[in-house]
C-alpha positions as CSV (number, residue, x, y, z in Angstrom):
1,X,-54.8,-79.5,42.8
2,X,-53.0,-80.4,39.5
3,X,-54.7,-77.5,37.6
4,X,-53.6,-74.9,40.0
5,X,-49.9,-76.2,39.3
6,X,-50.2,-75.4,35.6
7,X,-52.5,-72.3,36.2
8,X,-50.1,-70.3,38.3
9,X,-47.0,-70.4,35.8
10,X,-49.3,-69.6,33.1
11,X,-50.7,-66.4,35.0
12,X,-47.1,-65.4,35.9
13,X,-46.3,-65.8,32.1
14,X,-49.4,-63.6,31.2
15,X,-48.3,-60.9,33.7
16,X,-44.8,-60.7,32.2
17,X,-45.9,-60.5,28.8
18,X,-48.5,-57.9,29.9
19,X,-45.7,-55.8,31.6
20,X,-43.4,-56.2,28.7
21,X,-45.8,-55.0,26.2
22,X,-46.3,-51.6,28.0
23,X,-43.7,-48.9,27.6
24,X,-43.5,-45.4,29.0
25,X,-42.3,-42.3,26.8
26,X,-41.0,-39.5,28.8
27,X,-41.7,-35.9,27.7
28,X,-37.9,-35.5,26.8
29,X,-37.9,-38.3,24.3
30,X,-39.2,-39.7,21.4
31,X,-39.6,-43.4,20.5
32,X,-39.6,-45.7,17.8
33,X,-41.5,-49.2,17.9
34,X,-39.5,-51.7,15.6
35,X,-40.2,-55.1,14.6
36,X,-37.3,-57.2,13.1
37,X,-35.4,-53.7,12.3
38,X,-38.4,-52.2,10.9
39,X,-40.3,-49.3,11.8
40,X,-43.9,-49.9,13.0
41,X,-44.8,-47.0,14.9
42,X,-43.4,-43.7,16.1
43,X,-44.1,-42.2,19.5
44,X,-43.4,-38.5,19.8
45,X,-46.0,-37.7,22.5
46,X,-45.4,-38.6,26.1
47,X,-47.4,-41.3,27.8
48,X,-47.9,-45.2,27.6
49,X,-47.5,-47.4,24.5
50,X,-48.1,-50.9,23.8
51,X,-46.0,-53.1,21.9
52,X,-45.9,-57.0,21.1
53,X,-43.5,-58.7,23.8
54,X,-40.3,-60.1,22.3
55,X,-41.4,-59.3,18.7
56,X,-41.1,-55.7,18.8
57,X,-38.8,-53.4,20.8
58,X,-38.7,-49.7,21.7
59,X,-35.9,-47.2,20.7
60,X,-35.9,-44.1,22.2
61,X,-34.2,-40.9,21.1
62,X,-33.6,-37.5,22.7
63,X,-36.4,-35.0,21.9
64,X,-34.5,-31.9,23.2
65,X,-32.2,-29.5,21.6
66,X,-28.7,-30.9,21.5
67,X,-25.4,-29.4,21.3
68,X,-22.2,-30.3,19.2
69,X,-18.6,-28.6,20.0
70,X,-16.3,-29.1,16.6
71,X,-12.7,-29.8,17.0
72,X,-10.3,-26.8,16.5
73,X,-10.1,-26.6,12.7
74,X,-7.2,-24.7,10.8
75,X,-8.8,-22.6,7.9
76,X,-7.1,-20.6,5.1
77,X,-9.2,-17.6,4.1
78,X,-8.9,-15.6,0.7
79,X,-5.9,-13.7,1.8
80,X,-3.9,-16.6,2.8
81,X,-3.7,-15.9,6.6
82,X,-4.6,-19.2,8.2
83,X,-6.7,-18.9,11.5
84,X,-8.0,-21.6,13.9
85,X,-11.6,-21.9,14.2
86,X,-14.0,-24.0,16.1
87,X,-17.9,-23.7,16.4
88,X,-21.0,-24.7,18.5
89,X,-24.0,-26.3,16.7
90,X,-27.4,-26.7,18.4
91,X,-29.6,-29.4,16.5
92,X,-32.6,-31.5,17.1
93,X,-34.3,-34.5,15.7
94,X,-37.2,-33.8,13.6
95,X,-37.9,-36.9,11.5
96,X,-37.5,-39.9,13.6
97,X,-37.9,-42.5,10.7
98,X,-35.4,-40.9,8.4
99,X,-33.1,-40.2,11.6
100,X,-33.4,-44.0,12.1
101,X,-32.6,-45.1,8.4
102,X,-29.6,-42.6,8.4
103,X,-27.9,-43.3,11.4
104,X,-28.8,-47.0,12.1
105,X,-28.0,-48.4,15.3
106,X,-25.6,-45.6,15.9
107,X,-28.0,-43.3,17.1
108,X,-26.9,-39.7,18.7
109,X,-23.6,-40.5,18.6
110,X,-23.4,-41.6,14.8
111,X,-25.4,-38.2,14.1
112,X,-22.9,-36.2,15.9
113,X,-20.0,-37.5,14.0
114,X,-21.7,-36.8,10.6
115,X,-23.0,-33.4,11.5
116,X,-19.5,-32.5,12.4
117,X,-18.2,-33.5,9.0
118,X,-21.0,-31.4,7.6
119,X,-20.0,-28.3,9.8
120,X,-16.4,-28.8,9.1
121,X,-17.1,-28.6,5.4
122,X,-19.6,-25.4,5.8
123,X,-16.9,-23.8,7.9
124,X,-14.0,-24.2,5.2
125,X,-16.6,-23.1,2.4
126,X,-17.6,-19.9,4.0
127,X,-14.5,-18.8,5.7
128,X,-12.3,-19.6,2.7
129,X,-14.2,-16.9,0.7
130,X,-13.6,-14.3,2.9
131,X,-10.8,-12.3,4.3
132,X,-9.1,-13.1,7.7
133,X,-10.2,-9.7,8.8
134,X,-13.6,-10.6,8.8
135,X,-13.2,-13.8,10.4
136,X,-11.3,-12.1,13.2
137,X,-13.7,-9.6,13.7
138,X,-16.3,-9.2,16.3
139,X,-19.1,-9.0,13.8
140,X,-19.1,-12.7,12.3
141,X,-23.0,-13.1,12.5
142,X,-23.5,-12.9,8.7
143,X,-20.3,-15.8,8.6
144,X,-22.3,-17.9,11.1
145,X,-25.8,-17.5,9.2
146,X,-23.9,-18.8,6.0
147,X,-22.6,-21.8,7.7
148,X,-25.9,-22.6,9.7
149,X,-27.7,-22.7,6.5
150,X,-25.3,-25.0,4.5
151,X,-25.1,-27.2,7.5
152,X,-28.8,-27.1,7.6
153,X,-29.4,-28.1,4.0
154,X,-26.8,-30.8,3.8
155,X,-28.0,-32.3,7.3
156,X,-31.9,-32.4,6.2
157,X,-31.2,-36.0,4.9
158,X,-30.2,-37.2,8.3
159,X,-33.6,-36.1,9.6
160,X,-32.2,-33.5,12.0
161,X,-32.6,-29.6,12.2
162,X,-29.6,-27.3,12.7
163,X,-30.9,-24.6,14.9
164,X,-27.9,-22.2,15.4
165,X,-24.1,-22.0,14.7
166,X,-21.8,-20.0,16.7
167,X,-18.1,-19.5,16.1
168,X,-16.7,-20.0,19.4
169,X,-13.2,-19.4,18.5
170,X,-11.4,-17.5,15.8
171,X,-7.4,-17.3,16.5
172,X,-4.2,-17.1,14.6
173,X,-2.0,-20.0,14.7
174,X,0.9,-19.5,17.4
175,X,3.7,-19.2,14.8
176,X,1.7,-16.3,13.1
177,X,1.0,-14.3,16.3
178,X,4.4,-12.7,16.5
179,X,4.3,-11.5,12.9
180,X,0.6,-10.1,13.3
181,X,1.8,-8.3,16.5
182,X,4.9,-6.9,15.0
183,X,2.8,-5.6,12.2
184,X,0.2,-4.1,14.2
185,X,2.8,-2.5,16.5
186,X,4.5,-1.1,13.3
187,X,0.9,0.4,12.2
188,X,0.4,1.9,15.5
189,X,3.9,3.6,15.4
190,X,3.6,4.8,12.0
191,X,-0.1,6.4,13.0
192,X,1.8,7.7,16.3
193,X,4.4,9.2,14.0
194,X,2.0,10.7,11.6
195,X,0.0,12.3,14.6
196,X,2.9,13.7,16.3
197,X,4.4,15.4,12.8
198,X,0.9,16.8,12.5
199,X,0.9,18.1,15.7
200,X,4.5,19.5,15.4
201,X,3.4,21.3,12.3
202,X,0.3,22.8,13.8
203,X,2.6,23.8,16.9
204,X,4.9,25.5,14.2
205,X,2.2,27.3,12.6
206,X,0.8,28.6,16.0
207,X,4.1,29.4,17.3
208,X,4.8,31.4,13.9
209,X,2.0,33.2,14.1
210,X,2.4,34.0,17.6
211,X,6.1,35.6,16.9
212,X,4.4,37.3,14.0
213,X,1.7,39.0,16.1
214,X,4.5,39.8,18.7
215,X,6.8,41.5,16.2
216,X,3.6,43.5,14.9
217,X,2.4,44.6,18.4
218,X,5.9,45.6,19.4
219,X,6.2,47.4,16.1
220,X,3.1,49.4,16.8
221,X,3.9,49.9,20.1
222,X,7.4,51.3,19.3
223,X,6.2,53.4,16.6
224,X,3.6,54.8,19.1
225,X,6.0,55.3,21.7
226,X,8.4,57.3,19.1
227,X,5.4,59.4,18.4
228,X,4.7,60.1,21.7
229,X,8.4,60.6,22.6
230,X,8.8,63.2,19.5
231,X,5.7,64.9,20.8
232,X,7.1,65.3,24.3
233,X,10.5,66.5,22.9
234,X,8.6,69.3,20.9
235,X,6.6,70.1,23.9
236,X,9.8,70.4,25.9
237,X,11.6,72.5,23.5
238,X,8.6,74.7,23.1
239,X,8.6,75.2,26.9
240,X,12.4,75.9,26.9
241,X,12.4,78.2,24.0
242,X,9.4,80.0,25.6
243,X,11.1,80.2,28.9
244,X,14.6,81.5,27.2
245,X,12.6,84.2,25.5
246,X,11.0,85.5,28.7
247,X,14.2,85.7,30.8
248,X,17.5,84.7,29.1
249,X,19.4,85.3,32.2
250,X,17.4,82.8,34.4
251,X,17.4,80.3,31.7
252,X,21.5,80.5,31.7
253,X,21.4,80.0,35.2
254,X,19.1,77.2,35.0
255,X,21.0,75.3,32.4
256,X,24.4,76.0,34.5
257,X,22.9,74.4,37.6
258,X,21.8,71.5,35.3
259,X,25.6,71.2,34.2
260,X,26.7,71.1,37.7
261,X,24.4,68.5,38.6
262,X,25.7,66.5,35.8
263,X,29.4,67.0,36.4
264,X,29.5,66.6,40.0
265,X,27.7,63.3,40.4
266,X,29.9,61.9,42.7
267,X,31.9,63.1,45.9
268,X,35.5,62.3,44.4
269,X,34.9,64.2,41.2
270,X,37.7,66.4,40.2
271,X,37.5,69.2,37.6
272,X,40.5,71.0,36.3
273,X,39.6,74.3,34.7
274,X,41.5,77.7,34.0
275,X,40.6,80.6,36.5
276,X,38.8,82.5,33.7
277,X,36.5,79.5,32.6
278,X,32.9,80.5,31.9
279,X,31.9,77.2,33.7
280,X,32.0,78.4,37.4
281,X,30.8,82.0,36.4
282,X,27.7,81.5,38.8
283,X,29.9,80.0,41.8
284,X,32.5,82.9,42.0
285,X,30.0,85.6,43.3
286,X,29.9,87.3,40.1
287,X,26.9,87.3,37.8
288,X,28.5,87.8,34.2
289,X,26.1,88.4,31.3
290,X,24.9,85.2,29.5
291,X,26.9,85.2,26.2
């Protein structure tokens, strides 16, 4: 009976010790087994592990790809136009022992702080060597690659790997936006004025060519009309001359009728002539010989 009193607590202590010596590593984690602060084992594969109770402890770290969003940073590019930039970095732990020695008990949070400092320095170094137009353009992939390579080299001593860097924001400071918009507006207005001037010049050339063509066509038409008119007049005179030679009396009579038609165009026409005028020689019943 006395033995049972001592055996039961011993069994309980053994069970507790056995349970505390077992630890589980999740597939999303990596673990270090520490003994008095020193690394005794590294577990990067998921599954069960064993440690010495009380003496050893297990420190777990996230094995997944982690993200870091930097704070907005004011950068001065080569052309002295300040821009506001922030970036997003993706990174992961690749060496647990080196990571533990670099960040100590701070873990992921300390690594994030140190990586952000590295990122800030890399952003200033890369963007400070180019003009702001490249920073503000949509094609910023070469700049992001340079920032990633610098951050990767400088963060290797932390036991981490920078996988990718993206510039998520590249804007001008608020006080520079108005001046930039005014300059862009002036450039667009200048381009519009140039286009309008070129359009007016082209329109003037087309108008002048059209006017010259109208003058040429009109002149040619007038010349042709004069030729036709001259030919018609000549033919008319020929016909009249031929008719005159055939019957001079009839020709005189016809010309007199035409003169009467032209003179007596309206009903209220009045003509004052002497009685012996030759004008009405075909209206008084006589047929005098044509002079």
